C-alpha positions in Angstrom: 0.0 0.0 0.0 1.6 3.3 -1.0 1.6 6.4 1.1 -1.3 8.1 -0.7 -3.5 5.1 -0.1 -2.5 5.0 3.6 -3.3 8.7 4.0 -6.7 8.1 2.2 -7.6 5.2 4.5 -6.5 7.1 7.6 -8.7 10.0 6.6 -11.6 7.7 5.9 -11.2 6.1 9.4 -11.1 9.5 11.1 -14.1 10.7 9.0 -15.9 7.5 9.9 -15.3 7.9 13.7 -16.3 11.6 13.6 -19.2 10.5 11.4 -20.3 7.8 13.9 -20.4 10.4 16.7 -22.2 12.9 14.5 -24.6 10.1 13.4 -25.4 9.1 16.9 -26.2 12.7 17.8 -28.1 13.0 14.5 -30.1 9.9 15.3 -30.8 10.8 18.9 -32.2 14.2 17.8 -34.3 12.5 15.1 -35.6 10.0 17.7 -36.4 12.5 20.3 -38.2 14.8 17.9 -40.0 12.0 16.1 -40.9 9.8 19.1 -41.3 12.2 22.0 -42.4 15.3 20.3 -44.4 13.7 17.4 -42.6 15.9 14.8 -43.0 14.7 11.2 -40.2 12.2 10.4 -38.8 14.2 7.5 -38.4 17.4 9.5 -37.0 15.4 12.4 -34.4 13.9 10.1 -33.4 17.2 8.6 -32.9 18.8 12.0 -30.7 15.9 13.2 -28.7 16.1 9.9 -28.1 19.8 10.2 -26.8 19.5 13.7 -24.6 16.6 12.6 -23.3 18.7 9.7 -22.2 21.5 12.0 -20.4 19.1 14.4 -18.9 17.2 11.5 -17.5 20.4 9.8 -15.8 21.5 13.0 -14.2 18.1 13.8 -13.4 17.1 10.2 -11.7 20.4 9.5 -9.7 20.2 12.8 -8.8 16.5 12.7 -9.6 14.5 9.6 -8.5 16.9 6.9 -6.2 19.1 8.9 -3.2 18.3 6.7 -5.1 19.5 3.7 -6.2 22.8 5.2 -4.7 26.1 4.0 -4.5 28.6 6.9 -7.1 31.3 6.7 -9.1 29.6 4.0 -12.8 28.9 4.7 -14.2 25.7 3.5 -17.7 26.1 4.9 -19.5 26.9 1.6 -18.2 23.9 -0.2 -18.6 21.7 2.9 -22.2 22.8 3.3 -22.9 22.3 -0.4 -21.6 18.7 -0.2 -23.5 18.1 3.0 -26.7 19.4 1.3 -26.1 16.9 -1.5 -25.7 14.3 1.2 -28.9 15.5 2.9 -30.8 15.3 -0.4 -29.5 11.8 -1.0 -30.5 10.8 2.6 -34.0 12.2 2.2 -34.5 10.4 -1.1 -33.5 7.1 0.4 -35.5 7.8 3.6 -38.7 8.7 1.8 -38.3 5.9 -0.7 -37.9 3.3 2.1 -40.8 4.7 4.2 -43.3 5.6 1.5 -42.5 3.0 -1.2 -41.1 0.0 0.6 -43.1 0.7 3.8 -40.1 0.2 6.1 -40.3 1.7 9.6 -39.0 5.3 9.7 -36.6 4.6 12.5 -34.9 1.7 10.6 -35.1 3.6 7.3 -33.4 6.6 8.9 -30.4 4.4 9.9 -30.0 3.1 6.4 -30.3 6.6 4.9 -27.7 8.0 7.3 -25.2 5.4 6.3 -25.9 6.0 2.6 -25.5 9.8 3.1 -22.2 9.3 5.0 -20.6 7.5 2.1 -21.8 10.1 -0.4 -20.7 13.0 1.9 -17.2 11.5 2.4 -16.6 11.1 -1.3 -17.7 14.6 -2.0 -15.8 16.2 0.8 -12.6 14.2 0.1 -12.6 15.2 -3.6 -14.3 18.6 -3.7 -13.9 20.4 -0.4 -10.5 19.6 1.1 -8.5 19.3 -2.2 -4.8 18.8 -1.9 -1.7 18.7 -4.0 -0.6 15.0 -3.8 2.9 16.0 -4.9 3.6 17.3 -1.4 3.7 13.6 -0.2 6.2 12.6 -3.0 8.8 15.3 -2.1 
């Protein structure tokens, strides 16, 4: 395994750990809003996702992609755009599972969060925190 693949795998593992924490918070917010406050499942899912997005941005910028960060550069617009695409993909999967396949919203939300996490990582890795791979070869 070459150095670039090791770095990619390392970033993916960090992203996954931060994503797991954000996902747990996302799911807890969804669950509380949906179950305890009887808020529509789509809205509950969006609120959880947005809070997870904010936490994920902070920790991914600080830890996961820290070696790709240029000092003073803001990544929030691109990061938010990628996360919105992740949110859209999550909602498409969630609504499809609940409304078409008639799967329970709680279980469907878990599946849709995993799907969105993969989409988000690939977008963030390749679009938000771009890097010059030549710096690893010097």
